ZAMARGU-4260 file (C-alpha; in steps of 0.2 Angstrom, whole numbers, plus 5000, padded with zeros to 4 digits):
<rodrens>
0) 4771/5163/4858 | 4755/5172/4857 | 4753/5184/4843 | 4748/5203/4847 | 4731/5208/4841
5) 4730/5224/4830 | 4718/5236/4826 | 4713/5227/4811 | 4710/5211/4821 | 4698/5220/4831
10) 4687/5224/4817 | 4683/5205/4815 | 4669/5207/4829 | 4652/5202/4823 | 4646/5220/4823
15) 4660/5226/4813 | 4659/5211/4801 | 4639/5213/4800 | 4643/5232/4795 | 4654/5225/4781
20) 4640/5212/4775 | 4653/5199/4778 | 4649/5183/4786 | 4653/5180/4804 | 4670/5173/4810
25) 4670/5161/4825 | 4683/5166/4837 | 4681/5185/4835 | 4662/5183/4838 | 4666/5172/4853
30) 4677/5185/4861 | 4665/5199/4856 | 4651/5193/4867 | 4659/5181/4880 | 4675/5188/4884
35) 4693/5182/4882 | 4692/5170/4899 | 4676/5161/4892 | 4684/5159/4876 | 4699/5152/4884
40) 4689/5139/4894 | 4679/5135/4878 | 4696/5132/4868 | 4702/5120/4884 | 4687/5110/4882
45) 4689/5108/4864 | 4706/5102/4866 | 4698/5090/4878 | 4687/5083/4863 | 4671/5091/4866
50) 4661/5092/4849 | 4660/5108/4842 | 4641/5109/4836 | 4646/5122/4823 | 4652/5135/4836
55) 4667/5139/4825 | 4658/5138/4809 | 4641/5147/4814 | 4636/5150/4795 | 4637/5131/4791
60) 4624/5127/4804 | 4609/5120/4794 | 4597/5134/4803 | 4608/5148/4799 | 4598/5154/4784
65) 4581/5152/4793 | 4587/5160/4807 | 4592/5175/4797 | 4575/5176/4789 | 4566/5174/4806
70) 4575/5188/4815 | 4573/5200/4801 | 4555/5196/4800 | 4553/5198/4819 | 4562/5216/4818
75) 4577/5210/4828 | 4593/5221/4821 | 4606/5211/4812 | 4620/5215/4823 | 4610/5209/4839
80) 4605/5193/4828 | 4622/5189/4823 | 4629/5191/4840 | 4614/5180/4847 | 4618/5167/4835
85) 4636/5165/4840 | 4630/5165/4858 | 4618/5151/4855 | 4630/5139/4846 | 4643/5143/4860
90) 4630/5139/4872 | 4626/5122/4865 | 4645/5118/4862 | 4647/5121/4881 | 4632/5113/4889
95) 4638/5095/4887 | 4653/5099/4899 | 4641/5107/4911 | 4629/5093/4911 | 4644/5080/4914
100) 4650/5091/4928 | 4633/5092/4936 | 4631/5073/4936 | 4649/5071/4943 | 4646/5085/4958
105) 4629/5079/4965 | 4615/5067/4964 | 4602/5080/4969 | 4592/5085/4954 | 4589/5103/4959
110) 4608/5106/4962 | 4612/5097/4944 | 4599/5110/4936 | 4607/5124/4945 | 4625/5119/4937
115) 4617/5116/4921 | 4610/5133/4922 | 4627/5142/4924 | 4630/5142/4905 | 4638/5159/4902
120) 4635/5158/4884 | 4617/5156/4886 | 4616/5170/4900 | 4624/5182/4888 | 4612/5178/4875
125) 4597/5181/4886 | 4605/5198/4892 | 4607/5203/4874 | 4589/5198/4869 | 4580/5204/4885
130) 4574/5219/4875 | 4566/5207/4862 | 4556/5198/4875 | 4544/5212/4877 | 4525/5208/4876
135) 4514/5217/4862 | 4497/5213/4873 | 4493/5221/4889 | 4496/5203/4898 | 4508/5190/4899
140) 4504/5171/4898 | 4512/5156/4905 | 4506/5139/4901 | 4508/5120/4903 | 4501/5105/4895
145) 4507/5105/4876 | 4509/5118/4861 | 4491/5119/4859 | 4489/5128/4876 | 4501/5141/4870
150) 4490/5145/4854 | 4475/5144/4866 | 4482/5158/4877 | 4486/5169/4861 | 4469/5166/4855
155) 4463/5174/4873 | 4473/5189/4869 | 4488/5186/4880 | 4507/5185/4875 | 4517/5169/4880
160) 4536/5168/4878 | 4534/5159/4861 | 4526/5174/4853 | 4539/5187/4859 | 4551/5193/4846
165) 4565/5181/4850 | 4553/5167/4857 | 4544/5166/4839 | 4561/5163/4832 | 4567/5150/4843
170) 4551/5141/4844 | 4553/5135/4826 | 4572/5132/4825 | 4581/5116/4830 | 4598/5121/4837
175) 4603/5104/4841 | 4592/5087/4843 | 4598/5084/4861 | 4586/5093/4871 | 4599/5091/4886
180) 4610/5104/4876 | 4597/5117/4873 | 4584/5115/4888 | 4595/5126/4900 | 4594/5140/4887
185) 4574/5138/4888 | 4575/5138/4907 | 4586/5154/4908 | 4575/5163/4894 | 4559/5159/4903
190) 4565/5166/4920 | 4570/5182/4911 | 4553/5183/4902 | 4544/5181/4918 | 4554/5194/4927
195) 4548/5206/4914 | 4530/5205/4921 | 4522/5222/4926 | 4503/5217/4928 | 4492/5203/4929
200) 4499/5187/4922 | 4486/5172/4915 | 4492/5154/4918 | 4485/5141/4908 | 4486/5123/4914
205) 4479/5108/4904 | 4491/5095/4912 | 4499/5098/4929 | 4517/5092/4931 | 4526/5098/4947
210) 4542/5096/4937 | 4538/5107/4923 | 4547/5123/4920 | 4530/5132/4923 | 4529/5125/4941
215) 4546/5123/4946 | 4554/5139/4938 | 4542/5151/4931 | 4529/5153/4945 | 4543/5154/4959
220) 4551/5168/4949 | 4535/5176/4947 | 4532/5177/4966 | 4548/5185/4968 | 4542/5198/4956
225) 4525/5200/4965 | 4535/5205/4981 | 4542/5220/4972 | 4527/5224/4961 | 4509/5222/4969
230) 4502/5225/4952 | 4508/5207/4946 | 4495/5195/4950 | 4493/5177/4944 | 4477/5171/4936
235) 4474/5153/4933 | 4465/5144/4922 | 4462/5124/4921 | 4459/5118/4902 | 4452/5103/4894
240) 4453/5098/4876 | 4438/5089/4869 | 4438/5076/4856 | 4433/5089/4843 | 4450/5097/4847
245) 4441/5112/4856 | 4449/5118/4871 | 4438/5126/4885 | 4441/5130/4903 | 4434/5122/4918
250) 4423/5131/4931 | 4422/5126/4950 | 4406/5115/4947 | 4415/5105/4933 | 4407/5113/4918
255) 4416/5118/4902 | 4416/5136/4899 | 4423/5150/4889 | 4432/5159/4904 | 4435/5151/4922
260) 4448/5161/4933 | 4456/5156/4948 | 4466/5166/4960 | 4478/5151/4966 | 4487/5136/4959
265) 4479/5124/4971 | 4460/5129/4967 | 4465/5128/4948 | 4474/5111/4950 | 4461/5104/4960
270) 4447/5108/4949 | 4458/5100/4935 | 4461/5085/4943 | 4442/5083/4949 | 4437/5084/4930
275) 4449/5073/4924 | 4445/5059/4936 | 4426/5061/4934 | 4423/5067/4917 | 4437/5061/4905
280) 4433/5050/4890 | 4446/5037/4888 | 4442/5038/4870 | 4448/5056/4869 | 4465/5055/4863
285) 4467/5075/4864 | 4466/5075/4883 | 4475/5057/4886 | 4493/5066/4890 | 4484/5077/4903
290) 4475/5061/4911 | 4491/5051/4912 | 4499/5066/4920 | 4485/5067/4933 | 4486/5049/4936
295) 4505/5049/4939 | 4503/5063/4950 | 4490/5055/4962 | 4500/5039/4963 | 4515/5048/4967
300) 4504/5056/4981 | 4498/5039/4988 | 4483/5037/4978 | 4482/5018/4972 | 4480/5018/4953
305) 4477/5036/4953 | 4460/5034/4963
</rodrens>
């Protein structure tokens, strides 16, 4: 027989617990943010043998201490941070079942991604953290081609997702070593970040991959935002990193310069591919991933040996 919840029981929610300075409790925190229906589904999956991944003991997660320090430094209120932590762990816990469901239901990769992205825990997390996705510079940045590109965008005065309040926290944490369990969270978060664009968005590309989050998710979402707000413009920048580690932009005449802006993706990517084909130094390990990406793309499009 199910026990009746009392007023005292209700006071074990994350916000109430945080006010008392007591560590989070698992089930009450889950109910606080995701609702009883979601918790019921979660309990059913647990009974079926899904690994818990710290969802019922959130303060025992190895990254709990660093997470507290990082969220405090980022200016995220403790109550929000505590709720968000429980939602993240609930998301990790639930993602495995969604991944299995996606594989069982369809062989279409896009449909599989859509199923994986229905994780209600991650959606609740992103909804809670949207106010902490605001940028502190005039312009937003998107990028592809490695973390160095993220740093380059920051040096240029723009704000990528990883430099927002919540992005800066997540970027240095490891919630779980399996990307298949955390990747959908980043996809949902990236889409929410792009949706906040109100002006020009600078897009930095050092390697082009049609299957990257930038191309298959962020740019399409940005185009939807553009339809509602003509002030949102995409400014593309093709990049190349030399053997000395210095990253520069590629002009239309294939010169490395300090700034090269393109209105469209095709012109930007075309210039990037042209430069990699003609001027890439095989001994330059810094640009090797970008060159290999270019070769795969050309081969996939019918160019023998990437030529």
